[in-house]
N, C-alpha and C positions, 0 to 999 in steps of 0.2 A: 218691493211690494206694489201691487197694482190697485190703485184707488179709482173707482168710477163714481162720478157724481151726476145727479139728476137735477137739471136746471130748468126752472119753469118760466122765467122771464129774463130778458137780457140784463136787467139792472140788479139782479140778486145773484151774485157770483160767489165762489168759494172764498174770495178775499184772502184773509190771513191763513186759511187752511191750505191754500195753494202755496203760500210762502213756506209753510211748514213742510209740505210735501217736497218742494224743490230743495229745501235745505237738507233733507234726509235722502234725497235722490230716489224718491218713490215715483213711479209712473202715474200720471194723472190723465184720465180720459173722461169724456162727458157725453151724456145724452141731453140735448137741448130740445125740449118738447116744443118750444115756440118755433123752432126751425125744422120740425118734423124729422128730427134725428131718430134712428132706430136704436133699440135697446141691445145690449150685448148678451151673449149667453152667460149663464151663471158661472160657468167655468172660467170666464175671461177676466175675473177680478177677485181681489181678496177682501177689499172693503167697499161698502156702498155708502155714499153720503147723499142725503136727500135735502136739497136746499129749500129756502123759503119762497114765498110768492104771495101776491095779493088775492088770489082766488081762494075759494073755500073747498074743502075736500068733498063736499056733496054737490058740487057744480059740474057733474059729469056731462050734462047735456050741453053746456057751454064749452067745456074743455073735455072732449071725448077721450083724450089720452089718459085722463085720471083713472079710468077703469083699468086700462092696461098697466098703468104705473102701480096701482095697488096690488094687482096680481103679481107683478114683478117683485115688489118689496116682500110680499108673503113668501115667494119662492126663495129669495135671498135669506130670509130668516130661517126657513126650513132647511136650507143648505148650510146653516151654521156659519154664515158670513158675519163679519163685523158690520153692523148697520148703524149709522148715525143720522138722526133727523133733526133739522133745525127749523123752528117755527112751524111753517106749513108742513115741513118734513116730519116733525114730531107728531103733528096731528094725523098725518097719513099713517104713521106707524101705529099710533093708538087705535085708529080705525081698523087697520089690518088685524090688530090683536083683539078686536072685538069690543072696543070701548066706544062710548058715545062721544061725538065731537059736536060742539054747539056754541052759540054766541055766548060770550062771557058777560058777567055783570058789568064790567068796565072794559073799555079799550085801554090798552097800556102801550103808550108810544113815548119813547124817550129813555132817559137814564133814571132807573129806579132800583132800589136794593132788593136782592133776594136773600133768603136765609136757608141754610142747609139743615136738613133733618138730622136726627141722631144717627139714622142708618147711613146717611151720606158721610158723616164725620168718622164713621167706623170703617168706611170702605177704602180700598187701596187707591181708587181712582180720585176720589174727592177728599180723602182724609187729610191731605196737606193744605187744603184751601181754608181761608178764613171762614168763620161761621156765617158771617154776613158781609156781602160786598155788592157793589153797584154794577149793573150790567145794562146792555142796550136792549130795548123791547120795541116791537112793532107788531102787535097782534090784537085782534078783536075776538077771535074764537078761543075756546079752551077745550079740554077733554077730561073725561073721567079716567082715573088711574086704571090701566089694564090689569086684568086678573093675573096674578103671579109676578107683577112688576113691583119694584121697590121705589117709593117716592123719595126723591133726592133733594128737592128744593121747593120753596113757596115764596110768595110775596103778598103784600097787603091787598093787591088787586086780584091775585090769581093763586088759588091754592095748589094747583098742580103745575109746577114750572119745569120739572125735570124728573125723569124716571130711567131706571135701567131694568132690562128684562133678560133673564138667562145669561147675565154677565157679558153679553155681546151685542145687545140692542139698546142704544142710548137715545133718548128723546130729550131735546133741549128746546123749551118754548121760547127762550130768549136767544139773543145773538152775541156770541163770543168771538165770532169771526170778523165782525165789522171793523172797517177802517174809515177814516174821514171821507175817502173817495166813495166807498160803497154806501155810506149813509147819505152822502150828497146825492147819489143816484136815486136812492129810494125817495128822498124828499122831493126831488125833481119830478118823479113819476107818480108819487102817491100823496103829494102835498095837500090834496083836497080833504084828506082825513084829519088834518091838523086843525080841528075845531076845539072849542072850549070843552074841557073835560077834566075830571079830578086827577087822572093819570095820563094826561096828554100834554107834552111840552111843545113849544114852538121851535121852528127850525134853528134859530140862533142859539137856543139853549142846547140843542143836540150836538152842534158842531164846535162849540167853544171849548169844552174840557178835553184838551189833547191828551192829558195823562190818563183819562178814562179808557181811551183806545189802547194805549200801551198795556194797561192793567188787564183788560179783558182778553187781549191777544196772548198775554203771558199765561192766563188761566187756560185758554184754548190749547196752547202748546203743551201745557202740563197734562191736560186730560188726554190729548192725542198721544203724548209720550207714554203715559201709563197704559192706554189701550194697546199701543203697539207692543209694549213689553209683555202684555198678557196674551198677545195673538199666538 
């Protein structure tokens, strides 16, 4: 299988998604917008993974490639590709599907629990997961649920944490791909966001719970396995 990912900044990589792809001998290719990489043709890949980043989806003037990226995501969805969006990636997908993306009531940064909806617990992709589990967050924006999408998860700080559309388009507002190395990179580059807040942890709290990384990566692998079996 050919997996193409869209990377917005050097410090937000596929992390454990790359580990999963290598384990299953899938091909992995990238468009790194910060390095002015070109986009592939739609025929060149099977899955599209849209990574996170500190920019907002409405900052097209500052990041001109956002306009091109949104058009490309829309083409991938129309072509019936598997599309997975993480954090900024989920917001871009929501925007492409016609939903509003805006500043959330709270910034959510660190380890906080999410809870699955009834629809998620009945789904083949999320049905084997615990009803409530802790994941890694780093976001300030949120989105309205796209028309026709199924809400999969929510948290105390953010009502729309995950959705699936047409069984092939998955948006995850949180990070299941994170590793200690990838979180260290985000802290190093975005540490100015670690101000006092109801749902903002400090750097030491984010890096201490080693078991948390193992748990979220296990969940990430489970979701990817289920999506692959449905492809």
